[in-house]
C-alpha positions in Angstrom: 137.5 -20.4 123.1 134.7 -22.5 124.5 134.4 -23.2 128.2 135.4 -26.6 129.4 131.9 -27.8 130.2 130.7 -26.6 126.8 133.6 -28.3 125.1 132.9 -31.5 127.0 129.3 -31.4 125.9 130.3 -30.9 122.3 132.7 -33.8 122.4 130.1 -36.1 124.0 127.5 -35.1 121.4 130.1 -35.8 118.6 130.7 -39.3 120.1 126.9 -40.0 120.3 126.5 -38.7 116.7 129.2 -41.2 115.6 127.5 -44.0 117.4 124.2 -43.0 115.6 125.9 -42.8 112.3 127.3 -46.4 112.8 123.9 -47.6 113.8 122.4 -46.2 110.6 125.1 -48.1 108.6 124.4 -51.3 110.5 120.6 -51.0 109.9 121.1 -50.3 106.2 123.3 -53.3 105.8 120.8 -55.5 107.6 118.3 -54.4 105.0 120.6 -55.1 102.1 118.8 -57.3 99.6 121.9 -58.4 97.7 123.4 -59.8 100.9 120.0 -61.3 101.9 120.3 -60.3 105.6 116.7 -59.8 106.4 114.7 -62.6 104.9 112.0 -61.3 102.6 109.2 -63.8 102.3 106.4 -61.3 102.5 108.5 -58.2 103.1 106.8 -57.4 106.4 109.8 -58.2 108.6 112.0 -55.9 106.6 109.4 -53.1 106.6 109.0 -53.4 110.4 112.6 -52.4 111.0 113.8 -49.0 112.0 116.5 -46.9 113.7 115.5 -44.8 116.8 117.8 -42.3 118.4 118.0 -42.7 122.2 119.8 -40.5 124.8 123.3 -41.8 124.3 123.1 -43.7 121.0 120.7 -45.5 118.8 118.4 -48.5 119.0 117.9 -50.8 116.0 114.6 -52.6 116.1 112.5 -55.0 114.1 108.9 -54.8 115.4 107.3 -57.8 113.6 106.0 -60.2 116.2 108.1 -63.0 114.8 111.4 -61.1 114.3 113.1 -62.6 117.4 112.3 -66.2 116.2 113.6 -65.5 112.7 116.8 -63.8 114.1 117.6 -66.2 117.0 115.9 -69.4 115.9 114.0 -71.8 118.1 115.5 -75.1 119.4 112.3 -77.1 120.1 109.0 -77.6 118.3 106.0 -75.8 119.8 102.6 -77.5 119.5 99.8 -75.3 118.2 96.7 -74.9 120.4 93.4 -73.3 119.8 91.0 -73.2 116.9 91.4 -71.4 113.6 88.2 -70.9 111.6 88.4 -69.9 107.9 85.9 -69.5 105.1 86.6 -71.4 101.9 84.9 -69.7 99.0 83.1 -71.7 96.2 85.6 -73.4 93.9 85.7 -75.9 91.1 87.5 -79.2 91.4 89.6 -80.6 88.6 86.9 -83.1 87.7 84.5 -80.2 87.1 82.3 -80.5 90.2 81.6 -77.4 92.2 82.1 -77.2 96.0 80.0 -74.4 97.6 81.6 -72.0 100.0 81.7 -73.2 103.6 83.5 -72.7 106.9 86.3 -75.0 108.0 87.6 -75.3 111.6 91.1 -76.5 112.5 91.4 -77.5 116.1 94.9 -77.5 117.5 96.1 -77.0 114.0 96.9 -74.0 111.8 96.4 -73.4 108.1 99.3 -71.6 106.5 99.8 -70.5 102.9 103.1 -69.8 101.1 104.4 -69.3 97.6 107.3 -71.5 96.5 110.3 -70.1 94.6 110.2 -70.6 90.9 113.5 -72.0 89.5 115.9 -69.2 88.8 114.0 -66.6 90.9 115.2 -65.2 94.2 111.6 -64.5 95.3 108.5 -66.6 96.0 106.3 -66.3 92.9 104.7 -69.7 92.4 101.0 -70.5 92.9 100.0 -70.4 96.6 100.2 -73.7 98.5 98.2 -74.3 101.7 99.3 -76.7 104.4 97.8 -77.7 107.8 100.4 -77.8 110.6 100.0 -79.1 114.1 103.3 -77.7 115.5 105.8 -75.0 114.8 109.0 -76.8 113.9 112.4 -75.9 115.4 114.0 -73.1 113.4 117.6 -72.2 112.7 118.4 -68.6 113.5 119.3 -66.3 110.6 121.1 -63.6 112.8 120.4 -60.9 110.2 121.1 -58.0 112.6 124.0 -59.6 114.4 125.8 -60.3 111.1 125.4 -56.6 110.1 126.7 -55.5 113.5 129.8 -57.8 113.2 130.5 -56.5 109.7 130.1 -52.8 110.6 131.3 -52.4 114.2 134.9 -52.0 113.1 133.8 -48.7 111.4 132.6 -47.3 114.8 135.9 -45.5 115.6 135.9 -43.9 112.1 132.4 -42.7 112.6 133.2 -41.1 115.9 136.5 -39.6 114.5 134.5 -38.1 111.6 132.2 -36.3 114.0 135.0 -35.2 116.3 136.9 -33.7 113.3 133.8 -31.7 112.5 134.4 -29.9 115.8 137.7 -28.5 114.5 135.7 -26.4 112.0 133.8 -24.7 114.9 
């Protein structure tokens, strides 16, 4: 028979393992493509996610610099400041004339590129479209991690119980 302090440590570790197991389940659900939890425009946000064990549990984290804005949203517009300088390579216009490569500066503006969705497709596959913006618009939050937590937190007692039952076999 184990000493009481040893038994206490085993029980505490089983509880922490149950919390970690639930954390893994929450993270996996937040990554679920079929439920479209983490938006996948470029895939970088989804790839930046991870689960890290900490002393008494687990930490779920998305490291992309914009993950908080995508998750929580933004209520107000933010003006863009600074200068963006890009090189436009040589290209041919529709009328056949050629424009030589040159630098273009955008002051207090930002050039963004995106691919639109093609009808019937879940992903962005159209030809890249470029737009110049002068402010970041308000954005509605997608709460991808919060929705996964709400859906999986009811399983936390089961995950802890599973790990406690494993102690019976010791």
